[in-house]
N, C-alpha and C positions, 0 to 999 in steps of 0.2 A: 385523223383521216378515218372515215367509215369504210370498212371492208365489207362489201356487199356481194352476196352470191345470187345468181339466177340460174334457172334450168330451162333449156329450150331445145326445140328441134328445127326451127326455122325452115318449114317445108310448105311454102317458101317464106323467107324474111319479108314482112310486109309493113304497111303503115301502122298497124296495131302494135307490132313489136317496137317500132321506132317511138311510138307514143309511150310505151312502157319504159323504155330507156330514158326518154326525155323527162318523164315524171320522176324517175329515180334521181336524175341529175338536178332537177328542180328542188326536190326535197333534201337532197344531200349533195350540195355542190362540191364539197371536199370529200369525194369518195373514190374508191377503186372498185371496179366491177369485175367480178370473176364469173365466167360462164361455163357451166357444164353442158356440153353439146352432144346431143344424140346424132349420130352421123349418117350412115348409109340407109338405115331403116328406122321406122318410127315405132313408138310404143304400141301403136295399134297394129303393127305388123306390115305396114305398107312401105314400099321402097320410096326413098326420098327423091324429089325431083331436082335437088341441087346436091352436088358432091360435098363431101365433108371438107375438102380443101377450100372450095369456093365459099361455103358457109363460114369457115374460119376467117377468110379474108373480109367478108361482108361484116362480120361481127367486129373485127378490129377497126374497120372503117366507120363504125357507128358507136363510138364511145365505150366499147368494151376493152378492158386492159389486159386480161388474160383469158385464154380459151383452153379448157381441158376436155378430154374425151370421156364420154360415157360409153364403155365398151358395148358392142353389139349384144353380148350375152345377157346384159342387164337392161339394155335399152329396148329390148323386145319382149319384156315380161310384164307381169301384173304391175299395177300402179304402186303397190307397196314395195316390190323389189326394185322397180325403176327409181322410186323416191329414196329408198334407203341407201342405195349405192351412190346416188347423186349427192345426197347430203354428206355421206361419208367422205367423198372426194373433196367437197367444199370445206368440210371440217379440217381436212389435212392442210388446207391452205389458210386456215385460221380466220374464216369469215365470221363476222359478228352479226350479220342480218341476212335473212333469206327473204327476198321480195318476189311475190308471184301474183299473176293475174287471178281474179276471182269473179265469178258471176254474181254471187251474193254480196261480196265485199264485207262480209260479216264474220270477223275473226272470232268473236265470242261464240257464234254458232259452231264454227269449225272446231274450236277448242272443246266445246261441249260434246260434240260427236266423238272426238278423240278420248275424252274422259270416259265415256260409256264403253267404247271399244277396248280400252286398255284396262278398265277397272271392273267391268261386269263379267264375272266368270261364266255366265250363261249366254253371252252375246254370240259366240261362234256356233253354239248349238242351235240358237234361234235362227241364225242365218241358214244353217244346214237344213233345218226343218222347212223353211220357206222355199229353199232351193228344191227340196224333195217334192214340194207341192207344184213345181213347174215354173216358179218365178225366176226371172233373170237375176243376176247378182246385185245390180244397183237397187232394184225393187225389194229384193230380199233383205238387203242391208238396211234400207229405210224402214221397213216393217219391224226389223229386229231392234232398231234404235227407238222406235215408237215416238217419232217426232213429227210435227205438222209441217215444218219448213221443208221446202224442196232443196235437196242437195244433189239431185241427180243431174248434175252438170259437170262436164269434163274437168274444168279448172278447179271447181270446188272439191271434186273427188280427189284430184291430184293434191290439192292443198291439204286435205285431211291426211293423206299419206305423207306429205312433207312434214307436217306437225308431229305425227307419230314418230317419224324417223329422227327428228330433232330431239324429242324427249328421250329416245333410246340412246342416241349418240352423244349429244351435248346440249342439255337443256338451257345453257346460257345463251345459245343462239336465239336471236329475236326473229320471229316470223311476222311479216307484214304483207298486206294485200294492196293491190291496185285494181280498181274497178274495171272489169272487162267491158268494153264498149260495143262489142259485136256478139251476135248469137251464133254459136258453133253450128247449130242446125240450119241456119238460114243460108240458102244457096241461090237466092235471087236478088238480094238488095244490091244497090249500086252506090252506097255511101262511100265517103272517103276512106273509112276504116271498115273493112269487112273481114270475115274469118278466112283462115287458110283453106278451109273446106270449100268455101264459096269461090275462092280464087282458083282452086284446082278444078272445080266444076266448070267455071267459065273457060278455063284452059282446054278442058276436054271438048267443050262446045265451040272451040275456035273463036271465042270472044276476046276482045282487047282487054288485057289485064294490067296494062301499064299505069292506069290511074291509081292503082291500089298498092303499088310497090315503089320503093326508091329506085331511081332510074338505073342504078348500077346492077340491080338484081336480075332484070329481065334477060340479059344476055347469058346469064349463068344457068338458066333453067334447061334441064336436059329433056330430050325426047326419049321417054322411057318405053322400051319394048316389053310390055307385059306378056305378049305372046311367047317370047323366048323363055321367060321364067315359067310360064304355064306348061310349056313343053318339057322343061326340066323336071317340074313337079310331077307331071304325068308319068314320065319315065321312072322316077323314084317310086311312086305309088305302085306301079304295075310290076316292078322288078325286085323291090326289096322284100325279103322273106318275112320280116317282122317289123311292121311300122310302129308297134307299141313301144319300141325302145326310144322313140324320139320324144322330146319335151312337149308336153301338153296333149299328147295322144293318149287319152284316158277313156275308161268306161266303154271300151269296145267301139269307139268312133271310127277306128281304122276300117271296120267292116262297111261303114257307110261311105267312106272314101273309096274303097274298092268297088262298091256298088254303083256309085255315081260318076266316077272319073271319066268313063267313056261316053257318058251322056252329057257331059259338060264341055263347053268350048272355051271358057276363060275362068279366071278366079272368081268373079262375082257369081257366075252360074253355079260353080261347084259349091261355094259357100252357101248360096241360097238353097241348094239341094240337100246339103249336109246339115244345115242349121237346125237346132232344136231350141226349145225354151231354155234349156240348161246351158247351151253353148251360144254365147253372143257372137256377133259378126267379128268383133275384134279378136276374141279368143281363138276362133277358127283361123283367122288371118295370120295370127302369130304362129299357130300350130303349123300351118302350111309352109311358112318361111323356115321354121325350125326343121321341117322334113327336108326341104331343099338343101339347106346348109348342112344338115346332118347333126344337129345339136341333140345329143342324147341325154336322157335323164341321168344316166350314170356320170357323165362329164359334168352336168350341171351341179350335181351333188358334191363332186370333188373339187369344184373351182372355188377359189378365194380371190378377192381383190388383191392382186400382188404387184401392181404398179400404178402409177399416176402419170398418164401421158399428157404432156403439154403440147397442144396443137399450135399455139401462137401467143404472142404478147407484143405490146408496144414498149416504149422506153420506160414508162412509168411502171408497167407490169414487170419488166425485167428487174428494175431496181427493187421492187417489193419481193420478188422471188429470191434475189440474192440476199436480202435481209433475213428471210425466214428459212432458207434452205437447210440450216442445221436442225431445224425443228420439224422438218417434213419426214415422216416415218417411212412412207412408201417410196420405193425407187422411182425416179422420174424418167428412167429409160426402160422401155418394155423389155421384159425377159422373153427372148425369142423361143424359149422352151415352154412358156406359159400357155396353158389351154386357152385362156382368154385371148391372148395375142393371136394364136392360131385360128380361132374362130373369127377374129377381126379381119384377118387376111382373107378368109373365105368370103366374108361379107363384101370386102373390096372387090374380089374377083367376080362375085355374083353381080355387083353393081356394074362392073365392066361389061358383063354379058348383056345386061339390060340397056346399057347406053351405047354399046359398040364403040367404046373409047378406052384407051389405055390410061387409067387413072390411079392405079394402085401404088405408084412410086411414092406417093405421099405417106402411105402406111409402111412401105418397105424401108424407106430412108430414115423415118422417124426424126426429121429435122423440123423444129418449130418454125412457123412463119414469124418473121420479125418485122414489125412495122415501125418506121421512124416517125415521130411526131413532127 
């Protein structure tokens, strides 16, 4: 049996995700699939439009055997941190392959990039030089790599981070790609498989999104109140004495936040006003979420991955977990004194504020969802 790991946010789960899972089952009929799931917030710093509990149920209903949690503190950081902790969790559960979507579908190219990043001692200095010239990080990285091929696509960039993490954690894990069939930047097409970005844009425009999702997904989509979150953010920015203590608040950007917060009426306006060439939209978005949650640089430095939380499993997954439980090093029950767990609960409470629903019992009870085949 092939033990396969995947990493996803399912914001929302759509036909492209179903295609990804079906391709895995087509290539590896005798497989067990383990998902590392980013829950209430995304790697780009946006709030999820589906709850962690509902995403777990959807995953178990669509050929995934075990779902484990990527904690908020790692799920809302840079691609390298996001990837490293995802791979570390999958390695705990003894996965043999990591299969991810890729725009280029060129594993040789992605491995070549990783070779340069890990083996060229001047690479980081080159990136810094280009950043100092005012380029954003993806462009600075491409220039530092000195390659012709375009790797400035979200899945390829994440794939590079996955491969780097595999090499550091367990080089025996095999990385594989599945060709991405939709363009992340496209927000207008109406093909059967479109990006989650396109789906969310159509949702904002009150368009019908049912053709792009399995029918069980649509009822789980939450009506997110970003106004509520923005008001909380505004309160924090205007009342905290020192914003620089929070993760990602660097290089004096707190002064730009204070300057523009009263001129801005929502997240997008604030990000647009604060944004510089050095600070990408996603980096600022993550920073704002860290300010609301109160994730400090000090806590981030002091945290270590100290548990592996199982969100759900089916009978096949339960049998596998029972077979390997003696070889799992991390505790599979959250330590309630853990900083990681405390921030996870904060994320759950913040999700409640945005959805106006009581949803945090899933995190307080820590009881995995069990699906019978």
